[in-house]
Backbone as ProteinMPNN parsed JSONL, in Angstrom:
{"seq_chain_A": "MTSIEQVATLATFGSVWAVLAVGHNLADHVFGQSDHQAGSKAAPSPTA", "coords_chain_A": {"N_chain_A": [[116.562, 2.843, 221.182], [116.618, 3.605, 217.152], [117.477, 6.505, 215.088], [115.565, 6.447, 212.776], [113.219, 5.109, 214.339], [112.823, 7.603, 216.269], [111.965, 9.56, 215.066], [110.017, 9.196, 213.358], [108.076, 8.762, 215.65], [108.42, 11.112, 216.617], [107.127, 12.145, 214.236], [104.08, 10.463, 214.088], [103.526, 11.923, 217.182], [103.624, 14.922, 217.122], [101.146, 14.671, 215.008], [99.11, 13.419, 216.301], [98.788, 15.438, 218.205], [98.343, 17.693, 216.662], [95.985, 16.935, 215.541], [94.497, 16.669, 217.738], [94.689, 19.363, 219.126], [92.942, 20.609, 216.705], [90.473, 19.389, 216.731], [90.226, 20.378, 219.419], [89.384, 22.979, 219.057], [87.789, 23.485, 216.855], [85.462, 22.021, 218.675], [85.249, 23.714, 220.757], [84.038, 25.882, 219.335], [81.982, 25.113, 217.485], [80.632, 24.187, 219.702], [80.435, 26.459, 222.05], [82.182, 27.685, 224.663], [82.88, 26.123, 227.274], [81.759, 26.006, 230.883], [83.902, 25.613, 232.654], [85.216, 27.241, 230.947], [84.548, 29.288, 229.999], [84.31, 30.543, 233.507], [86.459, 31.602, 234.166], [86.792, 33.62, 233.398], [85.916, 37.509, 232.944], [83.166, 38.901, 234.184], [81.467, 40.705, 231.46], [81.145, 43.856, 231.527], [78.68, 46.336, 232.897], [76.979, 48.447, 230.542], [74.602, 50.715, 231.6]], "CA_chain_A": [[115.988, 3.465, 219.748], [117.269, 3.867, 216.262], [116.805, 7.816, 214.592], [114.424, 6.46, 212.2], [112.261, 5.212, 214.644], [112.773, 8.508, 216.566], [111.04, 9.957, 214.164], [108.811, 8.254, 213.306], [107.066, 8.84, 216.968], [107.986, 12.304, 217.087], [106.011, 11.899, 213.356], [103.014, 10.151, 215.233], [102.803, 12.803, 218.41], [102.935, 15.479, 216.319], [100.298, 14.722, 213.861], [98.172, 13.318, 217.077], [98.748, 17.015, 219.183], [97.528, 18.589, 215.342], [94.756, 16.267, 215.838], [93.734, 16.91, 218.985], [94.189, 20.126, 219.29], [92.62, 21.105, 215.647], [89.424, 19.223, 217.362], [89.705, 21.535, 220.649], [89.418, 24.322, 218.851], [86.376, 23.122, 216.604], [84.249, 22.101, 219.381], [84.745, 25.825, 221.07], [83.219, 27.444, 218.06], [80.599, 24.893, 217.586], [79.658, 24.083, 220.7], [80.647, 27.364, 222.846], [83.3, 27.973, 225.948], [82.47, 24.78, 228.667], [81.576, 26.331, 232.023], [84.733, 26.249, 233.337], [86.121, 27.88, 230.447], [83.525, 30.467, 230.796], [84.413, 30.976, 234.428], [87.645, 31.578, 233.758], [87.039, 35.426, 232.014], [85.721, 38.745, 233.547], [81.729, 38.864, 232.964], [81.281, 41.819, 230.759], [80.286, 44.999, 233.077], [77.3, 46.825, 232.158], [76.718, 50.007, 230.065], [73.801, 50.957, 231.718]], "C_chain_A": [[116.81, 3.661, 218.198], [116.985, 5.694, 216.021], [115.671, 7.361, 213.899], [112.817, 6.372, 213.335], [111.723, 6.533, 216.053], [112.08, 9.683, 215.557], [110.16, 9.452, 213.942], [107.674, 9.022, 214.605], [107.115, 10.081, 217.266], [106.816, 12.535, 215.856], [104.373, 11.647, 214.436], [102.653, 11.189, 216.226], [102.585, 14.09, 218.065], [101.427, 15.609, 215.569], [99.296, 14.136, 215.072], [97.434, 14.247, 217.397], [97.99, 17.654, 218.586], [95.558, 18.592, 215.671], [94.043, 17.06, 216.508], [93.519, 18.602, 218.933], [93.064, 21.257, 218.006], [90.459, 20.892, 216.656], [88.704, 19.791, 218.877], [88.951, 22.264, 220.124], [87.792, 24.484, 218.112], [84.694, 22.864, 217.487], [84.241, 23.198, 220.307], [84.378, 25.884, 220.287], [82.423, 26.803, 217.69], [80.069, 24.568, 218.928], [79.514, 25.714, 221.977], [81.49, 26.792, 224.09], [82.205, 26.787, 226.758], [82.257, 25.995, 229.683], [82.43, 27.199, 233.2], [86.279, 27.157, 232.927], [85.737, 29.48, 230.644], [84.312, 30.852, 232.102], [85.426, 31.713, 235.049], [87.654, 33.608, 233.475], [85.737, 36.623, 232.91], [83.844, 38.873, 233.007], [81.471, 40.317, 232.669], [80.494, 42.888, 231.738], [79.42, 46.165, 232.181], [77.452, 48.506, 231.966], [75.865, 51.315, 230.318], [73.671, 52.492, 233.134]], "O_chain_A": [[117.982, 3.959, 218.431], [116.232, 6.196, 216.856], [114.616, 7.825, 214.33], [111.804, 7.071, 213.294], [110.65, 6.48, 216.654], [111.86, 10.807, 216.008], [109.348, 9.341, 214.861], [106.671, 9.688, 214.35], [106.247, 10.544, 218.007], [105.724, 13.001, 216.184], [103.819, 12.426, 215.212], [101.453, 11.465, 216.243], [101.563, 14.629, 218.488], [100.733, 16.623, 215.641], [98.189, 14.526, 214.7], [96.219, 14.376, 217.249], [97.058, 18.243, 219.133], [94.607, 19.351, 215.856], [93.217, 17.901, 216.153], [92.409, 19.099, 218.739], [92.567, 22.34, 218.315], [89.632, 21.74, 216.991], [87.563, 19.764, 219.338], [87.8, 22.359, 220.55], [86.883, 25.216, 218.504], [83.533, 23.198, 217.249], [83.138, 23.623, 220.651], [83.595, 26.598, 220.913], [81.533, 27.545, 217.275], [78.869, 24.775, 219.106], [78.486, 25.882, 222.634], [81.451, 25.61, 224.429], [80.975, 26.762, 226.717], [82.631, 27.078, 229.233], [82.295, 28.172, 233.942], [87.326, 27.517, 233.464], [86.309, 30.438, 231.164], [85.188, 31.662, 231.803], [85.376, 32.307, 236.126], [88.545, 34.456, 233.434], [84.714, 36.146, 233.401], [83.402, 38.917, 231.859], [81.271, 41.096, 233.601], [79.517, 42.71, 232.465], [79.62, 46.635, 231.061], [77.814, 49.409, 232.72], [76.003, 52.425, 229.804], [72.575, 52.968, 233.43]]}, "name": "protein", "num_of_chains": 1, "seq": "MTSIEQVATLATFGSVWAVLAVGHNLADHVFGQSDHQAGSKAAPSPTA"}
């Protein structure tokens, strides 16, 4: 593999990773968290 191919592979991987990360964060914002994500967090304590 030449250095140009390595750079192209890394650029492609980085671009795909960035798109997936942004899409995931946007989906969390728009649709709310999944049950799995919400289940990992502590329930709010009652103030009364």
